[in-house]
C-alpha positions as MATLAB code, in Angstrom:
seq = 'MKAAIAAVVAVVAIVAGLIWLARPKDSAPDPKAWDEKASAAFKPLVGDVPDLVQGAREWQVGQRSTEDFTQQVNTAVTDFERTRKQVDDLPPSPKNKTAGQLYAHSARLYEQVGRIYQVMVATEPGDVRTQLDLLARRVRELGDRVFDRGHAALAPYLDEPQLPDVQVQLPEEVPLWPDEGLAAGPPLDAPRPPPAAPPPLRQQTRPQESASAWATDVRTAGIPFSGELLSAMAPIVNSRTQTPLVGPGRDQLGELATRYVAAAELLRSKPDPKGQRDRSAVLRLGLLVDADGARAAQVATFLPGVPQSQLIRLAVDIVHVGNNLVLEAKP';
ca = [
       0.000    0.000    0.000;
       2.773    2.418    0.951;
       4.560    1.660   -2.307;
       1.374    2.322   -4.302;
       0.808    5.644   -2.542;
       4.426    6.629   -3.168;
       4.019    5.826   -6.858;
       0.881    7.957   -7.124;
       2.587   10.861   -5.358;
       5.523   10.586   -7.759;
       3.220   10.653  -10.793;
       1.348   13.684   -9.431;
       4.633   15.479   -8.839;
       5.800   14.761  -12.392;
       2.501   15.921  -13.894;
       2.555   19.089  -11.792;
       6.067   19.765  -12.982;
       5.073   19.317  -16.614;
       2.107   21.653  -16.142;
       4.402   24.286  -14.595;
       6.826   23.953  -17.519;
       3.954   24.249  -20.010;
       2.662   27.517  -18.500;
       3.506   30.758  -20.294;
       6.550   32.368  -18.765;
       4.531   35.503  -18.000;
       1.175   34.419  -16.622;
       0.689   37.561  -14.517;
      -2.553   39.534  -14.941;
      -2.738   41.508  -18.156;
      -2.529   45.289  -17.512;
      -4.669   45.970  -20.588;
      -7.451   43.659  -19.413;
      -7.343   45.234  -15.949;
      -7.465   48.736  -17.420;
     -10.483   47.793  -19.553;
     -12.352   46.666  -16.435;
     -11.404   49.874  -14.637;
     -12.502   51.966  -17.617;
     -15.860   50.163  -17.671;
     -16.337   50.978  -13.983;
     -15.653   54.670  -14.576;
     -17.698   54.892  -17.790;
     -20.906   56.319  -16.200;
     -18.865   59.203  -14.791;
     -17.709   60.329  -18.231;
     -21.095   61.891  -18.921;
     -22.351   62.421  -15.382;
     -19.555   64.649  -14.099;
     -19.517   67.404  -16.752;
     -23.327   67.294  -17.040;
     -23.610   67.747  -13.290;
     -21.337   70.807  -13.295;
     -23.323   72.277  -16.187;
     -26.600   71.460  -14.455;
     -25.417   73.291  -11.338;
     -24.662   76.395  -13.396;
     -28.065   76.303  -15.071;
     -29.880   75.745  -11.779;
     -28.133   78.643  -10.067;
     -29.137   81.108  -12.802;
     -32.716   79.828  -12.973;
     -32.441   77.897  -16.232;
     -33.218   74.574  -14.557;
     -35.801   73.803  -11.889;
     -34.856   72.602   -8.442;
     -36.805   69.399   -9.065;
     -34.906   68.639  -12.285;
     -31.509   69.412  -10.777;
     -32.255   67.391   -7.643;
     -33.166   64.389   -9.788;
     -29.980   64.828  -11.828;
     -27.870   65.008   -8.664;
     -29.463   61.925   -7.108;
     -29.001   59.919  -10.309;
     -25.356   60.953  -10.474;
     -24.779   60.012   -6.825;
     -26.163   56.537   -7.517;
     -23.784   56.191  -10.481;
     -20.842   57.467   -8.431;
     -21.540   54.983   -5.637;
     -21.768   52.129   -8.142;
     -18.472   53.151   -9.713;
     -16.756   53.344   -6.333;
     -17.956   49.854   -5.391;
     -16.877   48.402   -8.756;
     -13.438   49.990   -8.468;
     -13.101   48.654   -4.913;
     -13.909   45.161   -6.229;
     -11.119   45.242   -8.827;
      -8.094   43.059   -8.087;
      -4.803   44.888   -7.441;
      -3.550   46.600  -10.575;
      -0.854   44.525  -12.293;
       2.700   45.798  -12.785;
       2.093   48.858  -10.624;
      -0.220   48.680   -7.593;
      -0.221   52.485   -7.383;
      -2.592   52.695  -10.360;
      -5.354   50.802   -8.574;
      -4.877   52.767   -5.366;
      -5.155   56.084   -7.196;
      -8.217   54.953   -9.152;
      -9.897   54.016   -5.859;
      -9.071   57.417   -4.351;
     -10.376   59.121   -7.478;
     -13.677   57.210   -7.337;
     -14.170   58.288   -3.721;
     -13.588   61.920   -4.616;
     -16.162   61.767   -7.431;
     -18.639   60.281   -4.964;
     -18.173   63.295   -2.693;
     -18.812   65.678   -5.601;
     -22.339   64.341   -5.928;
     -22.897   64.568   -2.195;
     -21.722   68.185   -2.108;
     -24.298   69.016   -4.772;
     -26.948   67.250   -2.676;
     -26.157   69.689    0.136;
     -25.985   72.650   -2.233;
     -29.435   72.047   -3.707;
     -30.882   72.286   -0.172;
     -29.013   75.529    0.620;
     -30.446   79.031    0.302;
     -28.929   81.361   -2.324;
     -25.944   83.358   -1.126;
     -22.250   83.133   -0.372;
     -22.461   79.734    1.330;
     -24.127   78.183   -1.708;
     -21.458   79.774   -3.911;
     -18.727   78.191   -1.785;
     -20.409   74.788   -2.029;
     -20.401   75.073   -5.815;
     -16.709   76.031   -5.811;
     -15.948   73.165   -3.430;
     -17.709   70.661   -5.696;
     -15.811   71.916   -8.738;
     -12.466   71.722   -6.937;
     -13.102   68.201   -5.635;
     -14.234   67.146   -9.120;
     -10.965   68.433  -10.608;
      -8.930   66.740   -7.883;
     -10.710   63.495   -8.766;
      -9.703   64.054  -12.396;
      -6.052   64.731  -11.549;
      -5.767   61.765   -9.178;
      -7.265   59.539  -11.886;
      -4.745   60.941  -14.385;
      -1.848   59.988  -12.123;
      -3.285   56.495  -11.770;
      -3.463   56.120  -15.529;
       0.072   57.481  -15.873;
       1.296   54.768  -13.482;
      -0.156   52.052  -15.723;
       0.441   53.689  -19.120;
       3.928   52.163  -19.728;
       2.292   48.710  -19.811;
      -0.678   49.541  -22.045;
       1.101   50.080  -25.392;
      -1.163   53.014  -26.176;
      -0.660   54.379  -29.715;
       1.194   57.667  -30.021;
      -0.154   59.962  -32.715;
       2.668   61.332  -34.878;
       3.037   65.100  -35.260;
       0.330   65.741  -32.659;
       1.193   67.898  -29.672;
      -1.066   67.244  -26.697;
      -1.439   70.103  -24.221;
      -2.102   68.546  -20.837;
      -3.250   70.491  -17.770;
      -0.923   71.061  -14.852;
      -0.774   67.891  -12.730;
      -1.684   69.838   -9.593;
      -4.320   72.594   -9.895;
      -3.578   76.222   -9.069;
      -6.944   77.401   -7.754;
      -6.518   81.198   -8.016;
      -5.480   80.850  -11.671;
      -8.622   78.811  -12.358;
     -10.960   81.136  -10.477;
     -11.819   78.341   -8.036;
     -10.139   79.525   -4.835;
     -12.282   79.715   -1.696;
     -13.788   83.105   -0.912;
     -16.247   84.741    1.489;
     -17.413   83.706    4.018;
     -14.571   81.162    4.210;
     -11.700   83.351    3.089;
     -10.876   86.802    1.766;
     -12.203   87.742   -1.700;
      -9.983   86.702   -4.599;
      -9.400   88.806   -7.730;
     -10.421   87.190  -11.030;
      -7.655   85.174  -12.704;
      -5.310   87.339  -14.765;
      -4.262   84.593  -17.183;
      -5.295   81.094  -18.266;
      -4.261   78.251  -15.929;
      -0.747   76.894  -16.556;
      -0.259   73.808  -18.690;
       1.841   70.806  -17.783;
       5.562   71.446  -17.981;
       7.416   69.114  -20.303;
      10.173   68.761  -17.718;
      10.641   69.735  -14.094;
      13.837   70.123  -12.051;
      14.940   67.037  -10.120;
      16.897   66.429   -6.957;
      17.951   63.458   -4.854;
      15.316   61.590   -2.894;
      16.941   62.673    0.366;
      16.929   66.364   -0.644;
      13.253   66.096   -1.602;
      12.494   64.429    1.719;
      14.046   67.424    3.461;
      11.895   69.783    1.363;
       8.789   67.852    2.383;
       9.693   67.885    6.066;
      10.225   71.646    6.031;
       7.197   72.547    3.871;
       4.944   73.328    6.810;
       2.523   70.452    6.252;
       0.111   70.262    9.227;
       0.862   67.396   11.587;
      -0.957   64.124   11.065;
      -4.257   64.153   12.905;
      -4.305   67.930   13.363;
      -7.131   68.353   10.878;
      -9.276   65.547   12.282;
      -8.737   66.975   15.772;
      -9.943   70.372   14.567;
     -12.990   68.707   13.045;
     -13.824   66.651   16.145;
     -16.057   69.238   17.890;
     -18.091   69.600   14.685;
     -18.252   65.871   13.958;
     -19.435   65.143   17.500;
     -22.039   67.898   17.567;
     -25.771   67.311   17.152;
     -26.907   70.902   16.841;
     -29.769   72.189   14.737;
     -28.169   75.631   14.383;
     -25.023   76.837   12.620;
     -21.841   76.349   14.646;
     -19.668   79.320   15.528;
     -16.449   79.739   17.463;
     -12.710   79.218   17.015;
     -13.201   75.899   15.194;
     -14.439   77.684   12.088;
     -11.350   79.903   11.908;
      -9.022   77.014   12.747;
     -10.385   74.978    9.845;
      -9.858   77.898    7.478;
      -6.301   78.331    8.740;
      -5.553   74.633    8.223;
      -6.921   74.767    4.674;
      -4.634   77.715    3.950;
      -1.619   75.872    5.385;
      -2.265   72.780    3.261;
      -2.487   74.858    0.086;
       0.627   76.847    1.046;
       2.600   73.622    1.582;
       1.480   72.294   -1.801;
       2.526   75.520   -3.491;
       5.902   75.551   -1.743;
       6.563   71.999   -2.952;
       5.474   72.993   -6.458;
       8.445   75.366   -6.482;
      10.850   72.625   -5.336;
      12.454   69.985   -7.585;
      10.886   66.544   -7.767;
      12.678   63.460   -6.436;
      14.787   62.060   -9.263;
      12.726   59.845  -11.546;
       9.596   60.252   -9.377;
       7.758   63.240  -10.754;
       4.372   61.653  -10.173;
       5.193   60.926   -6.540;
       5.637   64.638   -5.933;
       2.414   65.388   -7.805;
       0.423   62.828   -5.800;
       1.695   64.270   -2.530;
       0.680   67.787   -3.544;
      -2.719   66.546   -4.732;
      -3.208   64.908   -1.349;
      -2.490   68.211    0.382;
      -5.113   69.967   -1.749;
      -7.618   67.216   -0.979;
      -6.978   67.689    2.742;
      -7.428   71.432    2.283;
     -10.855   70.860    0.773;
     -11.766   68.458    3.548;
     -11.083   71.361    5.907;
     -13.114   73.716    3.705;
     -16.059   71.293    3.654;
     -16.037   71.138    7.454;
     -15.720   74.923    7.582;
     -18.772   75.371    5.340;
     -20.686   72.964    7.600;
     -20.350   75.460   10.459;
     -22.591   77.834    8.487;
     -25.381   75.275    7.975;
     -28.037   73.851   10.288;
     -29.597   70.437   10.668;
     -29.457   67.783    7.967;
     -27.290   69.707    5.444;
     -24.759   70.296    8.195;
     -24.644   66.588    9.088;
     -24.336   65.568    5.428;
     -21.472   67.973    4.858;
     -19.633   66.879    7.993;
     -19.774   63.229    6.891;
     -18.439   63.956    3.429;
     -15.755   66.257    4.892;
     -14.457   63.308    6.916;
     -14.476   61.111    3.784;
     -12.540   63.737    1.817;
      -9.939   64.019    4.578;
      -9.473   60.242    4.630;
      -8.720   60.298    0.893;
      -6.284   63.193    1.329;
      -4.510   61.510    4.229;
      -4.118   58.288    2.240;
      -2.678   60.126   -0.758;
      -0.191   61.947    1.458;
       0.837   58.803    3.338;
       1.333   56.811    0.114;
       3.558   59.503   -1.441;
       5.300   61.043    1.557;
       8.971   60.044    2.148;
];
């Protein structure tokens, strides 16, 4: 009996070895197939996002009814939630796990865009509504830029055709809000003058420095300490008030938002770590996401009841995305 079992084991081992030898040398997941699944998950957003921004403009000037815009927003939120769940269900991105991580962060940001519009449609006309619209547009663009960096991480493995004699003008990897007319204003911050020139385009090249020199730049950029923002938000998150919240927390949140943006801008002026341009961009995008998490919480202090609670929840979600981006890119 023992001899028979040994013979069977030997045959199984030989067959297993032959199967291993017969396998293709590269049987890893195909980046193209993974990217196609990711693209299918994001497909509903291709139409929803720009239509939603346009719908918000039309609603605010009276060209679209509140009922129509509310229905559009709710439909978009359902699509955004579906996309986020489908992206979460994707396996890790092959060749470069960063691509999948950035796609997931991007999907979460798009989801918050719809939720910001849900709050905005229930807000009275005025400066606070204007700031909600600006916040939604900034978070939408941050979702775009984070997605772009995810695609850039996977692009070397996709064999995408390059069109000859065609010069593509790409946007700056990290937005510059004053140049785009999207910077926060009253009652969150001081009024901003209109942009004097079109937003900058992506530089073909950027200066580089050693990884250690870049790490020093990051450490001295004035980035708020980890947890400082969530601590500032804690009194608002834990509140159950039916009236707008006032006090030092509102000003502290505005100050933190300003510090995050200032750190991102300081690092924009510094060289990138050698061979890791996108790492620098992702870090700066994360800082801008954190800044808008602070702005969302700051706006919540001006709102009562249900809109306040909705905005506080999405502010926390935005901050979690920003913190993850910073942690994944920070030296």
